[in-house]
C-alpha positions as CSV (number, residue, x, y, z in Angstrom):
1,X,26.4,-32.4,28.3
2,X,29.0,-32.2,30.9
3,X,28.4,-33.6,34.3
4,X,30.0,-30.5,35.7
5,X,27.6,-28.1,33.9
6,X,25.9,-26.3,36.8
7,X,22.7,-25.2,35.0
8,X,22.2,-28.6,33.3
9,X,22.9,-30.4,36.6
10,X,20.2,-28.4,38.4
11,X,17.7,-28.9,35.7
12,X,18.2,-32.7,35.5
13,X,18.3,-33.4,39.3
14,X,15.2,-35.4,40.0
15,X,13.7,-36.6,43.3
16,X,15.8,-37.5,46.4
17,X,13.8,-35.2,48.6
18,X,14.1,-37.5,51.7
19,X,17.9,-37.5,51.4
20,X,18.1,-33.7,51.1
21,X,15.9,-33.4,54.2
22,X,18.2,-35.8,56.1
23,X,21.2,-33.7,55.0
24,X,19.6,-30.5,56.3
25,X,19.2,-32.2,59.7
26,X,22.9,-33.0,59.7
27,X,23.9,-29.5,58.6
28,X,21.8,-27.7,61.2
29,X,23.0,-29.9,64.1
30,X,19.7,-31.8,64.7
31,X,20.7,-35.2,63.4
32,X,22.4,-36.7,66.4
33,X,25.3,-38.0,64.3
34,X,28.2,-36.5,62.5
35,X,28.6,-38.8,59.4
36,X,25.8,-39.2,56.9
37,X,26.9,-42.3,54.9
38,X,25.2,-43.0,51.6
39,X,25.9,-46.5,50.2
40,X,24.8,-47.5,46.8
41,X,25.7,-49.3,43.6
42,X,27.8,-47.6,40.9
43,X,25.7,-45.3,38.7
44,X,22.9,-45.0,41.3
45,X,23.4,-41.2,41.6
46,X,25.7,-40.8,44.7
47,X,27.9,-38.1,43.1
48,X,25.0,-36.1,41.9
49,X,23.3,-36.3,45.3
50,X,26.5,-35.1,47.0
51,X,26.7,-32.2,44.6
52,X,23.1,-31.3,45.3
53,X,23.7,-31.4,49.0
54,X,26.7,-29.1,48.6
55,X,24.5,-26.8,46.6
56,X,21.8,-26.9,49.3
57,X,24.4,-26.3,52.0
58,X,25.6,-23.2,50.3
59,X,22.2,-21.7,50.7
60,X,22.3,-22.5,54.4
61,X,25.9,-21.6,55.2
62,X,25.3,-18.1,56.5
63,X,22.5,-19.1,58.8
64,X,24.3,-22.2,60.3
65,X,27.8,-20.8,60.2
66,X,28.9,-23.6,57.9
67,X,32.4,-23.8,56.3
68,X,31.9,-25.4,52.9
69,X,34.5,-26.6,50.3
70,X,34.1,-25.6,46.7
71,X,33.8,-29.2,45.6
72,X,33.3,-32.7,46.7
73,X,36.4,-34.9,47.3
74,X,36.5,-37.9,45.0
75,X,38.6,-40.7,46.4
76,X,39.0,-42.2,42.9
77,X,41.8,-39.7,42.4
78,X,45.3,-40.9,43.0
79,X,46.0,-37.8,45.0
80,X,43.6,-39.2,47.7
81,X,45.3,-42.6,48.0
82,X,47.7,-41.5,50.7
83,X,46.9,-39.9,54.0
84,X,49.2,-37.1,53.3
85,X,47.5,-36.4,50.0
86,X,44.1,-36.3,51.7
87,X,45.3,-33.9,54.3
88,X,46.7,-31.6,51.7
89,X,43.4,-31.5,49.8
90,X,41.4,-30.9,52.9
91,X,43.7,-28.0,53.8
92,X,43.4,-26.6,50.3
93,X,39.6,-26.8,50.3
94,X,39.0,-25.4,53.7
95,X,41.6,-22.7,53.4
96,X,40.0,-21.4,50.3
97,X,36.6,-21.4,52.0
98,X,38.0,-19.6,55.1
99,X,40.3,-17.1,53.3
100,X,37.9,-14.2,53.6
101,X,38.1,-14.5,57.4
102,X,41.9,-15.1,57.7
103,X,44.3,-17.9,57.6
104,X,44.2,-21.4,59.1
105,X,46.4,-24.5,59.0
106,X,49.5,-22.3,59.8
107,X,51.2,-25.1,61.9
108,X,50.5,-27.7,59.2
109,X,51.8,-25.5,56.4
110,X,55.0,-24.7,58.2
111,X,55.8,-28.4,58.8
112,X,54.9,-29.2,55.2
113,X,57.4,-26.7,54.0
114,X,60.0,-28.5,56.1
115,X,59.1,-31.8,54.6
116,X,59.3,-30.5,51.1
117,X,62.8,-29.2,51.8
118,X,63.8,-32.5,53.4
119,X,62.6,-34.5,50.4
120,X,64.5,-32.2,47.9
121,X,67.7,-32.3,49.9
122,X,67.4,-36.1,50.6
123,X,67.2,-36.0,54.4
124,X,67.4,-39.3,56.3
125,X,64.3,-41.4,56.1
126,X,63.8,-41.3,59.8
127,X,63.9,-37.5,59.8
128,X,61.2,-37.3,57.0
129,X,59.1,-39.9,58.9
130,X,59.2,-37.9,62.1
131,X,58.3,-34.7,60.1
132,X,55.3,-36.6,58.6
133,X,54.1,-37.6,62.0
134,X,54.4,-34.0,63.3
135,X,52.5,-32.8,60.2
136,X,49.7,-35.3,61.0
137,X,49.3,-34.0,64.5
138,X,49.4,-30.4,63.4
139,X,46.7,-31.1,60.8
140,X,44.3,-32.4,63.5
141,X,45.1,-29.5,65.9
142,X,44.6,-26.9,63.1
143,X,41.3,-28.6,62.2
144,X,40.1,-28.5,65.8
145,X,41.0,-24.8,66.0
146,X,39.0,-24.1,62.8
147,X,35.9,-25.9,64.2
148,X,35.9,-23.7,67.3
149,X,34.4,-20.8,65.2
150,X,32.8,-22.7,62.3
151,X,31.1,-26.0,61.4
152,X,33.1,-27.4,58.5
153,X,31.4,-30.0,56.3
154,X,33.4,-32.4,54.0
155,X,31.8,-34.3,51.1
156,X,33.7,-37.5,50.3
157,X,32.8,-39.6,47.2
158,X,33.8,-43.1,45.9
159,X,34.9,-44.1,49.4
160,X,35.0,-47.8,48.4
161,X,38.2,-47.0,46.6
162,X,40.1,-46.4,49.9
163,X,37.8,-48.1,52.4
164,X,40.0,-51.0,53.1
165,X,43.3,-49.1,52.8
166,X,45.2,-46.9,55.2
167,X,43.4,-43.8,54.0
168,X,40.0,-45.2,54.7
169,X,40.9,-46.4,58.2
170,X,42.5,-43.0,58.9
171,X,39.3,-41.1,57.9
172,X,36.9,-43.4,59.8
173,X,39.0,-44.1,62.9
174,X,41.2,-41.0,63.3
175,X,39.9,-38.0,61.4
176,X,36.2,-38.4,62.3
177,X,36.5,-39.4,65.9
178,X,39.1,-36.6,66.7
179,X,37.1,-33.8,65.0
180,X,33.7,-33.6,66.8
181,X,33.1,-30.1,65.4
182,X,33.2,-31.4,61.8
183,X,30.3,-32.9,59.7
184,X,30.9,-35.5,56.9
185,X,28.9,-36.8,54.0
186,X,30.5,-39.9,52.7
187,X,29.3,-42.0,49.7
188,X,30.5,-45.4,48.6
189,X,29.4,-48.8,47.3
190,X,30.1,-50.9,50.5
191,X,28.6,-50.6,53.9
192,X,30.7,-49.2,56.8
193,X,31.4,-50.7,60.1
194,X,28.7,-49.6,62.6
195,X,29.6,-46.6,64.8
196,X,27.4,-44.4,66.9
197,X,28.5,-41.3,64.9
198,X,27.8,-42.8,61.5
199,X,24.2,-42.9,60.1
200,X,23.9,-45.1,56.9
201,X,21.1,-44.0,54.5
202,X,21.3,-46.4,51.4
203,X,20.5,-44.6,48.1
204,X,17.7,-46.2,46.2
205,X,17.3,-46.2,42.5
206,X,14.8,-44.1,40.5
207,X,11.2,-45.1,40.6
208,X,9.2,-45.3,37.3
209,X,7.8,-41.9,38.0
210,X,11.2,-40.3,38.6
211,X,12.6,-42.0,35.4
212,X,9.7,-40.4,33.5
213,X,10.4,-37.0,35.0
214,X,14.0,-37.4,34.0
215,X,13.1,-38.4,30.5
216,X,10.9,-35.3,30.1
217,X,13.6,-33.0,31.3
218,X,16.4,-34.7,29.3
219,X,14.5,-34.6,26.0
220,X,12.8,-31.3,26.8
221,X,9.3,-32.5,26.1
222,X,6.1,-32.1,28.0
223,X,4.5,-35.5,27.3
224,X,6.1,-39.0,27.0
225,X,3.0,-41.2,27.5
226,X,3.9,-43.1,24.3
227,X,7.2,-44.2,26.0
228,X,5.8,-45.1,29.4
229,X,6.0,-48.9,29.0
230,X,9.6,-48.9,27.6
231,X,10.7,-46.4,30.2
232,X,9.5,-48.8,32.9
233,X,11.5,-51.6,31.1
234,X,14.6,-49.4,31.0
235,X,14.3,-48.5,34.6
236,X,14.0,-52.2,35.4
237,X,17.0,-53.2,33.4
238,X,19.0,-50.3,34.6
239,X,18.1,-51.4,38.2
240,X,16.9,-47.8,38.8
241,X,20.4,-46.4,38.2
242,X,20.2,-42.9,36.8
243,X,23.5,-43.2,34.9
244,X,22.2,-46.1,32.8
245,X,18.8,-44.6,32.4
246,X,20.4,-41.4,31.1
247,X,22.5,-43.3,28.6
248,X,19.4,-45.2,27.3
249,X,17.1,-42.2,27.0
250,X,20.0,-40.3,25.4
251,X,21.0,-42.9,22.8
252,X,18.1,-45.1,22.1
253,X,16.3,-44.1,18.9
254,X,12.6,-43.5,19.1
255,X,11.8,-46.9,17.4
256,X,13.8,-48.6,20.1
257,X,11.9,-46.6,22.8
258,X,8.7,-48.3,21.6
259,X,9.7,-51.9,22.1
260,X,9.3,-52.6,25.8
261,X,8.7,-56.3,25.2
262,X,12.2,-56.8,23.7
263,X,13.8,-54.8,26.5
264,X,12.1,-56.8,29.2
265,X,13.5,-60.1,27.7
266,X,17.0,-58.6,27.8
267,X,19.3,-59.5,30.6
268,X,20.9,-56.8,32.7
269,X,24.4,-57.6,31.4
270,X,23.1,-57.5,27.8
271,X,21.4,-54.2,28.5
272,X,24.7,-52.7,29.5
273,X,26.4,-54.2,26.5
274,X,23.8,-52.6,24.3
275,X,24.6,-49.2,25.8
276,X,28.3,-49.6,24.8
277,X,27.2,-50.8,21.3
278,X,25.1,-47.6,21.0
279,X,28.1,-45.5,22.0
280,X,30.2,-47.2,19.3
281,X,27.6,-46.6,16.7
282,X,26.7,-43.0,17.6
283,X,26.1,-40.9,14.4
284,X,25.8,-37.2,14.0
285,X,26.8,-36.5,17.6
286,X,29.7,-34.2,16.5
287,X,28.3,-33.1,13.1
288,X,29.6,-35.7,10.7
289,X,31.0,-39.3,10.4
290,X,34.6,-38.2,10.6
291,X,34.1,-36.2,13.7
292,X,32.0,-39.0,15.3
293,X,34.9,-41.5,14.8
294,X,37.3,-39.1,16.5
295,X,34.9,-38.8,19.5
296,X,34.5,-42.5,19.8
297,X,38.3,-43.0,19.7
298,X,38.9,-40.5,22.4
299,X,36.2,-42.0,24.6
300,X,37.8,-45.4,24.1
301,X,41.3,-44.2,24.9
302,X,40.2,-42.2,27.9
303,X,39.2,-45.5,29.5
304,X,42.8,-46.7,29.3
305,X,44.3,-43.3,30.4
306,X,42.0,-43.5,33.4
307,X,43.8,-41.2,35.8
308,X,43.8,-38.0,33.8
309,X,43.3,-36.9,30.2
310,X,43.9,-33.5,28.5
311,X,44.5,-31.8,25.2
312,X,48.3,-32.3,25.5
313,X,47.9,-36.1,25.8
314,X,45.4,-36.1,22.9
315,X,48.0,-34.1,20.9
316,X,50.6,-36.8,21.5
317,X,48.1,-39.5,20.3
318,X,47.6,-37.5,17.2
319,X,51.4,-37.0,16.7
320,X,51.9,-40.8,17.0
321,X,49.0,-41.3,14.4
322,X,46.9,-43.2,17.0
323,X,44.1,-40.7,16.3
324,X,43.5,-38.6,13.2
325,X,41.8,-35.2,13.7
326,X,39.9,-33.4,11.0
327,X,41.7,-30.2,9.9
328,X,39.0,-28.1,11.5
329,X,39.3,-29.7,15.0
330,X,42.0,-29.0,17.6
331,X,42.5,-31.3,20.6
332,X,41.0,-28.6,22.8
333,X,37.9,-28.5,20.6
334,X,37.4,-32.2,20.7
335,X,37.6,-32.4,24.5
336,X,35.2,-29.5,24.9
337,X,32.7,-31.2,22.6
338,X,33.0,-34.5,24.5
339,X,32.6,-32.9,27.8
340,X,29.4,-31.1,26.6
341,X,27.9,-34.2,25.0
342,X,28.5,-37.0,27.5
343,X,27.2,-37.0,31.0
344,X,29.7,-39.6,32.2
345,X,32.7,-37.4,31.4
346,X,33.7,-35.4,34.4
347,X,36.2,-32.5,34.8
348,X,38.5,-32.9,37.7
349,X,39.5,-29.9,40.0
350,X,42.9,-29.8,38.2
351,X,41.1,-29.5,34.8
352,X,41.9,-33.0,33.6
353,X,39.0,-35.1,32.2
354,X,38.0,-38.5,33.4
355,X,35.3,-41.1,32.8
356,X,32.7,-42.1,35.5
357,X,34.2,-45.3,36.8
358,X,31.1,-47.3,36.0
359,X,31.4,-46.4,32.3
360,X,35.1,-46.9,32.3
361,X,34.5,-50.5,33.5
362,X,31.9,-51.1,30.8
363,X,34.3,-49.8,28.1
364,X,37.2,-51.9,29.4
365,X,35.0,-55.0,29.7
366,X,33.0,-54.8,26.5
367,X,34.7,-52.5,24.0
368,X,38.4,-52.7,24.7
369,X,38.8,-56.4,24.1
370,X,37.5,-55.9,20.6
371,X,39.9,-53.0,20.0
372,X,43.0,-54.6,21.5
373,X,42.3,-58.3,22.2
374,X,45.9,-59.3,23.0
375,X,47.0,-56.1,24.7
376,X,49.7,-55.4,22.1
377,X,48.5,-51.9,21.2
378,X,48.4,-51.1,24.9
379,X,51.9,-52.4,25.6
380,X,53.7,-51.1,22.5
381,X,51.9,-47.8,21.7
382,X,49.6,-46.4,24.4
383,X,51.6,-47.2,27.5
384,X,54.9,-45.7,26.1
385,X,53.0,-42.5,25.1
386,X,51.8,-42.2,28.7
387,X,55.3,-42.8,30.1
388,X,56.7,-40.0,28.0
389,X,53.9,-37.6,28.9
390,X,54.4,-38.2,32.6
391,X,58.1,-37.4,32.3
392,X,57.1,-34.0,31.0
393,X,54.5,-33.6,33.8
394,X,57.3,-34.2,36.3
395,X,59.1,-31.1,35.1
396,X,56.0,-28.8,35.3
397,X,56.3,-26.5,38.4
398,X,52.6,-26.8,39.1
399,X,52.9,-30.5,39.7
400,X,55.8,-30.4,42.2
401,X,53.4,-30.7,45.1
402,X,51.8,-33.9,43.8
403,X,55.0,-35.4,42.2
404,X,54.7,-38.7,44.1
405,X,51.1,-39.2,42.9
406,X,52.2,-38.7,39.3
407,X,55.1,-41.1,39.7
408,X,52.7,-43.8,41.1
409,X,50.4,-43.2,38.1
410,X,53.3,-43.5,35.7
411,X,54.3,-46.8,37.2
412,X,51.0,-48.3,36.2
413,X,51.9,-47.6,32.5
414,X,55.5,-48.7,33.0
415,X,54.0,-52.1,34.1
416,X,52.6,-52.4,30.6
417,X,55.5,-50.9,28.6
418,X,58.7,-51.7,30.5
419,X,58.0,-53.8,33.7
420,X,61.7,-53.9,34.6
421,X,61.9,-50.1,34.7
422,X,58.8,-50.1,36.9
423,X,60.6,-52.2,39.4
424,X,63.6,-49.8,39.4
425,X,61.2,-46.8,39.9
426,X,59.4,-48.5,42.8
427,X,62.8,-49.3,44.5
428,X,63.7,-45.6,44.4
429,X,60.9,-44.9,46.9
430,X,61.1,-48.0,49.1
431,X,61.0,-46.0,52.4
432,X,58.3,-43.4,51.5
433,X,55.1,-43.9,53.5
434,X,53.1,-41.9,51.0
435,X,54.5,-43.7,48.0
436,X,53.9,-47.1,49.6
437,X,50.3,-46.2,50.3
438,X,49.8,-45.1,46.7
439,X,51.3,-48.3,45.3
440,X,49.3,-50.6,47.5
441,X,46.2,-48.7,46.6
442,X,46.8,-48.8,42.9
443,X,48.3,-52.3,42.2
444,X,45.8,-55.1,42.8
445,X,46.7,-58.8,42.7
446,X,44.8,-59.0,39.4
447,X,47.0,-56.3,38.0
448,X,50.1,-58.2,38.9
449,X,48.7,-61.3,37.1
450,X,48.3,-59.1,33.9
451,X,51.9,-57.7,33.9
452,X,53.6,-58.8,30.6
453,X,56.7,-60.2,32.2
454,X,58.2,-63.5,33.6
455,X,56.8,-65.5,36.4
456,X,59.9,-64.7,38.4
457,X,59.1,-60.9,38.1
458,X,55.5,-61.4,39.0
459,X,56.6,-63.3,42.1
460,X,59.0,-60.4,43.0
461,X,56.2,-57.8,42.5
462,X,53.8,-59.8,44.8
463,X,56.4,-60.3,47.6
464,X,57.6,-56.7,47.4
465,X,54.1,-55.3,47.6
466,X,53.4,-57.7,50.5
467,X,56.3,-56.2,52.4
468,X,55.1,-52.6,51.6
469,X,51.5,-53.3,52.6
470,X,52.8,-54.8,55.9
471,X,55.0,-51.7,56.4
472,X,52.0,-49.4,56.2
473,X,49.8,-51.7,58.3
474,X,47.5,-52.5,55.3
475,X,47.2,-56.1,56.5
476,X,44.3,-57.2,54.3
477,X,46.2,-56.1,51.2
478,X,49.4,-57.7,52.5
479,X,47.6,-61.0,53.0
480,X,46.3,-60.9,49.4
481,X,49.8,-60.2,48.0
482,X,51.4,-63.0,50.0
483,X,48.7,-65.4,48.9
484,X,49.3,-64.5,45.3
485,X,53.1,-65.0,45.8
486,X,52.4,-68.4,47.3
487,X,50.2,-69.3,44.3
488,X,52.9,-68.3,41.9
489,X,55.5,-70.2,43.8
490,X,53.3,-73.3,43.7
491,X,52.5,-73.0,40.0
492,X,53.6,-75.6,37.5
493,X,56.0,-73.1,36.0
494,X,57.6,-72.0,39.2
495,X,61.1,-73.3,38.4
496,X,62.2,-69.8,37.4
497,X,61.6,-68.4,40.9
């Protein structure tokens, strides 16, 4: 079952009445604040709640003159790791919502065209920077004009991904304060700094009763009294998180669902490991053993190709004999089946597939080390396939507007495949504000430690990113990079530096 399937989503949405009531207060202007912030652990149901709120708002839009986007904005996406990328997506969402009434963002669009020309024709860096500043001012002014006749609401998910970066600071301390006519619903894992216009409403986990209701709907049964004890144990070990409850009730066999005592003795981490084991051992999901193996392989590799996955990338894996498809299955068929079966697989607005980040983490922590313990397959096979795939994406006309985002993503695979080439690609964009924001957001200090290269090159990466983070005023990140550079320089093997 796809997480994006509308009818299935509506049928499986359980509880959360108090949160929906709070959202209605925000949307009708009775809340006394402009940002409803929903903090919660990964897998607690933030994304589904935001989707439900958007659905509720669509029923209220005519009455309250709301201007609603067609989808929520997931900050996990690379496209949202620069201020410019966020501005472009907001413009796209709100322009589509407003198009029946006319055009908006005229000033911003005009300056953006100038910037695109300037980048193609290699204008001076100072000229491009000045244009970017003008575009930022035009964006705010166009938003203000839009809110004079409507009440736009933006839904922002996975905010922890950008919270401590330039993008997060821009949203909280520039965008929100300067647009009093806008409303925002923001979800993330970490609490926000207290502000009068922000109302935090932490998302709780499922109660035993809600877990039971979800089980009944998921399994399409009217009675589950025989499973009440074990459902209570599952809810306890899942810490009330609907994502893990769903995986358990979907994958546990009936005999496993009758052994509450064993589950209660299981630690939370072992419970999560058991879910990944079940995923590895799934049988009959796609019709036969051969198809099941293909499905498991694709789920595994999707965790490595974390930014985007599609039929073309799968075809390349098949061509390189990384995956073998049965004769009666095409790459498109495989991905359609996976999207329909697994709740944690989501389809992005640009039609690529992606794992829920919590499942991605579980796969990389518990499954991937068994598949590729030394990283050799990743470095010699998977990363080069990604690098070639991105080279083709760069030539696709539909990707010209997000070319820098794709180039930043490709660098993450170049770091595995050819670190020296990654350095050269990074240097090509040394003065680009957007590219620097993307790099600083994507490359953590842990990622630098993992790069298969010399200590000297790791030191260069750390110092270079420290400079870039300072350049874009991301001082917390800059401090972390400089600290790592110092640790490398002080290491026993620092004579190469």
